[in-house]
Structure formats: C-alpha cells, structure tokens
PAZA-290703 format. One line per 8 residues: for each residue x, y, z of N, C-alpha, C. Coordinates in nm, 3 decimals. Layout:
BEGIN
X,Y,Z,X,Y,Z,X,Y,Z | ...
***
This chain:
BEGIN
6.267,7.344,7.196,6.313,7.237,7.283,6.304,7.105,7.206 | 6.415,7.038,7.192,6.417,6.912,7.118,6.403,6.793,7.211 | 6.349,6.687,7.160,6.335,6.564,7.237,6.448,6.468,7.198 | 6.514,6.411,7.300,6.615,6.311,7.270,6.550,6.173,7.259 | 6.628,6.074,7.220,6.574,5.939,7.199,6.514,5.881,7.327 | 6.576,5.907,7.440,6.526,5.854,7.568,6.389,5.914,7.600 | 6.373,6.044,7.579,6.244,6.109,7.606,6.135,6.054,7.515 | 6.170,6.032,7.390,6.072,5.976,7.295,6.033,5.835,7.338
6.129,5.755,7.382,6.100,5.620,7.427,6.008,5.622,7.550 | 6.039,5.705,7.647,5.957,5.714,7.768,5.816,5.760,7.732 | 5.804,5.860,7.649,5.674,5.909,7.606,5.596,5.799,7.533 | 5.663,5.724,7.449,5.598,5.614,7.376,5.546,5.508,7.471 | 5.625,5.477,7.572,5.582,5.376,7.671,5.458,5.425,7.744 | 5.456,5.551,7.784,5.339,5.605,7.852,5.215,5.603,7.763 | 5.231,5.632,7.638,5.117,5.631,7.545,5.061,5.489,7.532 | 5.149,5.392,7.514,5.106,5.252,7.501,5.040,5.206,7.630
5.100,5.239,7.745,5.043,5.202,7.874,4.905,5.264,7.891 | 4.890,5.389,7.858,4.760,5.457,7.869,4.656,5.389,7.780 | 4.696,5.348,7.660,4.605,5.279,7.569,4.555,5.150,7.632 | 4.648,5.069,7.687,4.608,4.942,7.745,4.524,4.959,7.870 | 4.555,5.057,7.952,4.474,5.081,8.070,4.334,5.126,8.033 | 4.321,5.206,7.931,4.190,5.250,7.884,4.113,5.131,7.829 | 4.180,5.048,7.748,4.114,4.932,7.688,4.072,4.832,7.795 | 4.155,4.818,7.901,4.124,4.721,8.006,3.996,4.759,8.081
3.964,4.887,8.087,3.845,4.932,8.156,3.720,4.927,8.070 | 3.736,4.899,7.942,3.622,4.896,7.851,3.559,4.759,7.850 | 3.428,4.750,7.833,3.367,4.618,7.823,3.413,4.548,7.696 | 3.433,4.418,7.707,3.471,4.340,7.591,3.347,4.313,7.509 | 3.353,4.341,7.381,3.237,4.324,7.296,3.251,4.200,7.209 | 3.141,4.139,7.180,3.140,4.025,7.089,3.178,4.073,6.949 | 3.218,3.982,6.865,3.263,4.016,6.731,3.157,4.097,6.657 | 3.192,4.222,6.623,3.112,4.302,6.532,2.980,4.355,6.584
2.950,4.342,6.713,2.825,4.400,6.760,2.849,4.482,6.887 | 2.744,4.537,6.942,2.756,4.623,7.058,2.719,4.553,7.188 | 2.686,4.426,7.182,2.648,4.353,7.302,2.773,4.305,7.377 | 2.768,4.307,7.510,2.882,4.253,7.586,2.901,4.105,7.553 | 3.026,4.062,7.556,3.059,3.923,7.526,3.002,3.832,7.634 | 2.948,3.717,7.593,2.895,3.617,7.685,3.012,3.552,7.760 | 3.004,3.551,7.892,3.101,3.482,7.975,3.027,3.368,8.044 | 3.067,3.245,8.015,3.000,3.127,8.068,3.042,3.100,8.212
2.949,3.043,8.287,2.972,3.004,8.426,2.930,2.858,8.442 | 2.966,2.799,8.554,2.929,2.660,8.580,2.778,2.646,8.570 | 2.735,2.543,8.496,2.593,2.517,8.473,2.540,2.573,8.342 | 2.614,2.665,8.280,2.572,2.722,8.152,2.598,2.623,8.039 | 2.508,2.622,7.941,2.530,2.544,7.820,2.603,2.632,7.719 | 2.717,2.586,7.673,2.801,2.662,7.581,2.747,2.645,7.440 | 2.730,2.758,7.372,2.676,2.756,7.236,2.783,2.721,7.134 | 2.904,2.775,7.154,3.011,2.752,7.057,3.146,2.785,7.119
3.246,2.709,7.079,3.386,2.744,7.105,3.451,2.739,6.967 | 3.462,2.854,6.905,3.511,2.861,6.768,3.662,2.880,6.764 | 3.728,2.782,6.705,3.874,2.780,6.693,3.910,2.730,6.553 | 4.037,2.705,6.530,4.081,2.646,6.403,4.149,2.513,6.430 | 4.130,2.422,6.336,4.205,2.298,6.341,4.348,2.326,6.296 | 4.436,2.232,6.316,4.575,2.251,6.271,4.584,2.261,6.120 | 4.477,2.221,6.052,4.472,2.233,5.905,4.422,2.371,5.861 | 4.389,2.459,5.958,4.343,2.594,5.927,4.193,2.608,5.911
4.120,2.497,5.915,3.974,2.503,5.899,3.907,2.541,6.031 | 3.797,2.617,6.022,3.721,2.657,6.140,3.653,2.536,6.202 | 3.653,2.533,6.336,3.592,2.423,6.410,3.515,2.481,6.528 | 3.393,2.433,6.548,3.318,2.462,6.670,3.336,2.340,6.758 | 3.414,2.355,6.866,3.445,2.240,6.951,3.321,2.177,7.012 | 3.216,2.252,7.033,3.093,2.195,7.091,3.037,2.086,7.000 | 3.050,2.103,6.870,3.002,2.001,6.776,3.092,1.878,6.773 | 3.210,1.886,6.833,3.304,1.774,6.836,3.290,1.689,6.962
3.208,1.731,7.057,3.195,1.660,7.185,3.125,1.526,7.167 | 3.188,1.420,7.219,3.129,1.286,7.216,3.113,1.231,7.358 | 3.188,1.288,7.451,3.183,1.252,7.592,3.235,1.373,7.670 | 3.234,1.366,7.803,3.289,1.480,7.876,3.427,1.517,7.823 | 3.454,1.646,7.818,3.577,1.694,7.755,3.636,1.809,7.835 | 3.768,1.806,7.848,3.840,1.918,7.906,3.897,1.998,7.789 | 3.861,2.125,7.785,3.916,2.216,7.684,4.021,2.300,7.756 | 4.147,2.272,7.724,4.258,2.343,7.788,4.309,2.452,7.695
4.331,2.571,7.749,4.392,2.681,7.675,4.537,2.689,7.718 | 4.628,2.684,7.622,4.770,2.675,7.653,4.856,2.748,7.551 | 4.983,2.756,7.585,5.084,2.814,7.497,5.203,2.719,7.501 | 5.261,2.689,7.389,5.368,2.589,7.385,5.495,2.634,7.458 | 5.510,2.762,7.485,5.627,2.812,7.557,5.603,2.820,7.708 | 5.488,2.779,7.754,5.447,2.792,7.894,5.474,2.662,7.969 | 5.564,2.667,8.067,5.598,2.545,8.141,5.481,2.500,8.230 | 5.404,2.593,8.283,5.287,2.554,8.364,5.181,2.486,8.276
5.169,2.531,8.150,5.074,2.469,8.056,5.114,2.324,8.031 | 5.243,2.301,8.013,5.294,2.166,7.989,5.269,2.078,8.111 | 5.296,2.130,8.229,5.273,2.053,8.352,5.125,2.021,8.369 | 5.039,2.120,8.344,4.894,2.098,8.356,4.847,1.992,8.257 | 4.891,2.004,8.131,4.849,1.908,8.029,4.897,1.768,8.063 | 5.020,1.757,8.113,5.071,1.626,8.155,4.985,1.565,8.265 | 4.943,1.647,8.360,4.858,1.601,8.469,4.721,1.558,8.416 | 4.664,1.637,8.325,4.533,1.604,8.268,4.539,1.475,8.188
4.645,1.458,8.110,4.661,1.335,8.031,4.676,1.214,8.124 | 4.754,1.230,8.231,4.769,1.121,8.328,4.636,1.082,8.391 | 4.556,1.183,8.426,4.425,1.156,8.485,4.333,1.089,8.383 | 4.335,1.137,8.259,4.253,1.074,8.155,4.288,0.926,8.141 | 4.417,0.898,8.141,4.461,0.759,8.127,4.423,0.677,8.250 | 4.438,0.736,8.371,4.400,0.667,8.495,4.250,0.637,8.499 | 4.171,0.724,8.436,4.025,0.706,8.434,3.980,0.631,8.308 | 4.074,0.563,8.242,4.044,0.481,8.125,3.972,0.557,8.015
4.015,0.680,7.989,3.959,0.756,7.878,3.817,0.803,7.899 | 3.776,0.823,8.025,3.639,0.864,8.054,3.608,1.003,7.999 | 3.712,1.081,7.969,3.694,1.213,7.911,3.799,1.236,7.803 | 3.769,1.331,7.716,3.863,1.372,7.610,3.932,1.500,7.652 | 4.043,1.530,7.585,4.112,1.656,7.606,4.130,1.724,7.472 | 4.081,1.847,7.463,4.106,1.934,7.348,4.199,2.044,7.400 | 4.315,2.054,7.343,4.410,2.156,7.385,4.412,2.267,7.280 | 4.376,2.388,7.323,4.366,2.502,7.232,4.489,2.589,7.254
4.573,2.594,7.153,4.695,2.673,7.161,4.668,2.818,7.121 | 4.717,2.910,7.203,4.703,3.052,7.172,4.834,3.108,7.114 | 4.922,3.017,7.073,5.051,3.056,7.014,5.034,3.137,6.887 | 5.120,3.235,6.869,5.122,3.308,6.743,5.194,3.227,6.635 | 5.273,3.129,6.676,5.347,3.044,6.582,5.259,2.947,6.505 | 5.135,2.932,6.546,5.039,2.851,6.473,5.065,2.702,6.477 | 5.018,2.635,6.375,5.021,2.489,6.368,5.162,2.433,6.377 | 5.258,2.500,6.317,5.396,2.450,6.320,5.447,2.439,6.463
5.420,2.539,6.547,5.461,2.535,6.688,5.395,2.421,6.762 | 5.267,2.403,6.737,5.192,2.298,6.807,5.239,2.159,6.764 | 5.266,2.143,6.635,5.314,2.013,6.587,5.450,1.980,6.647 | 5.539,2.078,6.656,5.671,2.056,6.720,5.653,2.018,6.867 | 5.560,2.085,6.933,5.531,2.060,7.074,5.485,1.915,7.093 | 5.388,1.871,7.014,5.337,1.734,7.026,5.445,1.633,6.988 | 5.525,1.662,6.886,5.633,1.571,6.847,5.733,1.553,6.961 | 5.752,1.659,7.040,5.848,1.652,7.150,5.790,1.584,7.273
5.664,1.616,7.309,5.609,1.572,7.437,5.512,1.454,7.426 | 5.456,1.426,7.311,5.369,1.309,7.288,5.253,1.298,7.387 | 5.179,1.407,7.405,5.065,1.403,7.496,4.947,1.327,7.437 | 4.935,1.321,7.306,4.826,1.245,7.245,4.689,1.305,7.267 | 4.678,1.436,7.255,4.549,1.503,7.266,4.515,1.567,7.132 | 4.392,1.612,7.118,4.352,1.684,6.998,4.385,1.832,7.016 | 4.463,1.886,6.923,4.506,2.026,6.931,4.426,2.113,6.834 | 4.403,2.237,6.879,4.335,2.338,6.799,4.408,2.470,6.819
4.376,2.568,6.737,4.443,2.698,6.740,4.345,2.810,6.770 | 4.392,2.906,6.848,4.318,3.030,6.874,4.420,3.140,6.901 | 4.499,3.173,6.799,4.606,3.270,6.818,4.554,3.410,6.850 | 4.427,3.437,6.823,4.368,3.567,6.858,4.319,3.571,7.003 | 4.328,3.459,7.073,4.282,3.446,7.212,4.137,3.495,7.223 | 4.054,3.450,7.129,3.915,3.493,7.124,3.821,3.402,7.203 | 3.852,3.274,7.214,3.762,3.179,7.281,3.777,3.181,7.433 | 3.899,3.189,7.483,3.925,3.179,7.626,3.852,3.283,7.711
3.843,3.408,7.668,3.771,3.507,7.750,3.624,3.474,7.775 | 3.564,3.388,7.695,3.426,3.348,7.717,3.410,3.267,7.846 | 3.522,3.225,7.904,3.520,3.153,8.031,3.587,3.234,8.142 | 3.614,3.361,8.114,3.677,3.448,8.212,3.828,3.437,8.216 | 3.888,3.368,8.119,4.032,3.349,8.119,4.103,3.466,8.052 | 4.214,3.508,8.112,4.296,3.612,8.051,4.442,3.570,8.040 | 4.473,3.447,8.082,4.609,3.395,8.071,4.604,3.243,8.063 | 4.718,3.184,8.032,4.729,3.038,8.027,4.822,2.992,8.138
4.806,2.867,8.184,4.707,2.769,8.141,4.572,2.794,8.208 | 4.471,2.741,8.145,4.335,2.746,8.198,4.256,2.637,8.127 | 4.154,2.585,8.194,4.071,2.485,8.127,3.929,2.491,8.178 | 3.842,2.433,8.097,3.701,2.419,8.132,3.664,2.273,8.108 | 3.583,2.217,8.199,3.532,2.081,8.182,3.388,2.094,8.135 | 3.357,2.029,8.024,3.223,2.030,7.965,3.167,1.888,7.964 | 3.037,1.875,7.988,2.977,1.743,7.969,2.957,1.721,7.819 | 2.908,1.605,7.780,2.897,1.573,7.637,2.799,1.662,7.562
2.714,1.733,7.637,2.617,1.824,7.575,2.666,1.969,7.573 | 2.785,1.995,7.629,2.841,2.129,7.628,2.809,2.213,7.749 | 2.762,2.152,7.856,2.735,2.227,7.978,2.862,2.237,8.061 | 2.890,2.356,8.112,3.012,2.381,8.191,2.998,2.312,8.327 | 3.096,2.225,8.357,3.097,2.152,8.483,3.203,2.206,8.580 | 3.311,2.263,8.524,3.421,2.313,8.608,3.500,2.414,8.527 | 3.550,2.517,8.595,3.636,2.617,8.532,3.760,2.630,8.619 | 3.876,2.618,8.558,4.003,2.624,8.632,4.096,2.723,8.563
4.139,2.824,8.637,4.229,2.926,8.585,4.364,2.911,8.653 | 4.469,2.885,8.577,4.603,2.872,8.633,4.633,2.731,8.680 | 4.761,2.704,8.701,4.806,2.572,8.746,4.925,2.589,8.838 | 4.919,2.521,8.952,5.033,2.516,9.044,5.051,2.371,9.086 | 5.173,2.323,9.081,5.201,2.185,9.118,5.152,2.158,9.260 | 5.164,2.255,9.349,5.122,2.236,9.487,4.970,2.217,9.501 | 4.894,2.255,9.398,4.747,2.240,9.401,4.699,2.136,9.300 | 4.792,2.059,9.244,4.758,1.960,9.143,4.657,1.857,9.194
4.677,1.805,9.315,4.587,1.702,9.366,4.446,1.757,9.384 | 4.434,1.881,9.426,4.302,1.944,9.440,4.232,1.951,9.304 | 4.309,1.985,9.200,4.255,1.990,9.064,4.207,1.850,9.022 | 4.291,1.751,9.044,4.258,1.612,9.007,4.132,1.567,9.082 | 4.127,1.595,9.212,4.011,1.554,9.291,3.883,1.623,9.241 | 3.894,1.749,9.203,3.777,1.822,9.151,3.725,1.760,9.023 | 3.816,1.730,8.933,3.776,1.669,8.805,3.717,1.531,8.829 | 3.783,1.451,8.912,3.736,1.315,8.941,3.597,1.315,9.002
3.572,1.410,9.093,3.440,1.411,9.161,3.327,1.445,9.064 | 3.352,1.529,8.964,3.242,1.563,8.872,3.227,1.464,8.758 | 3.329,1.381,8.736,3.323,1.285,8.625,3.305,1.141,8.673 | 3.259,1.120,8.796,3.239,0.985,8.849,3.145,0.904,8.763
***
C-alpha cells in the first residue's frame, strides 16, 4: 500500500501536532537544569531579565533599572503590540517620564526589524531582543503583547497579558495607581 502526497502531509501534521501537545504538557525547565523555571508574581523581586541589546551584547535588564520601568514584550508585526506601546509611551509622557519603557522584541528578524520599526513609529523607547522568547515565560507570558511593571529595585508591581483598546483606560488607571 503506497502513501500519496496528501496522506504524507496529513500524517506529518498529526506528528507535529502530537509533538507540540506533548511538549505543552511538560514542565518548562530552566536553561540546562532539571528545576522548574521560576515564574514571577506581583511582589516578587526579579533576579534577572536576560536579553540582548540591538548591538548583540547580553544585557540583564534588572541592572539597567534607574526608576520604575515597564518591560514590554512585543513583535514588530503585531498591531496590538504597536497600540499598547503607543499607549504606554503616551502615559509615560503624560506622567513626565516618571517611568522608563524597555521594549523587548521577540522578532526572529532581530535588530534590523526593530530598527525599521522605531524608524517608522518613533516611540523613543529602549529596545532589546529576545528572539528565543526565553524571558517572557518567567512572567507567565506565552504571547505578545504583554508587559510587567517593575519598581527601581526590580520588584514586580503589575503584570499585564494582552492588549485591547476597549480596556486601555483600565490599563492606564492600573499603572497610574501603582506609580503615584
């Protein structure tokens, strides 16, 4: 009995789907060890957010904190990410720079994609790269956009997953209330 191309394609899809379903049920492990990955919650002090600068150098964002900071995880092709970042930048400006914004791109296109994005939209934030999507899961994120608000010492003050224009004011009010 021979297999035609359609049967091979269907079988391949089932194999890939089975792999992902199996992997989704497995605990996520930290790099190179057997311990479950640390997932931070509100009130936790973050030890590290390891990403890359646009120059390719490794950066621990916690060491870059000088004041309260929103670390946004985004993708340059995501319209909700763009809307969220625009809202965050507007709030930062309305609050006279009371907080910083670090935008972590999970794009596979790397620094070139991020530079084109900033050249087009002029958000004026500090961009970093995490194309392996390794940092975001430490806050329970599995998609973009998402952000975490940290105080200047790296303690989690707020965690926000997803963005909807209809809930923008609630997001703004939440950030404003914790950064008074």
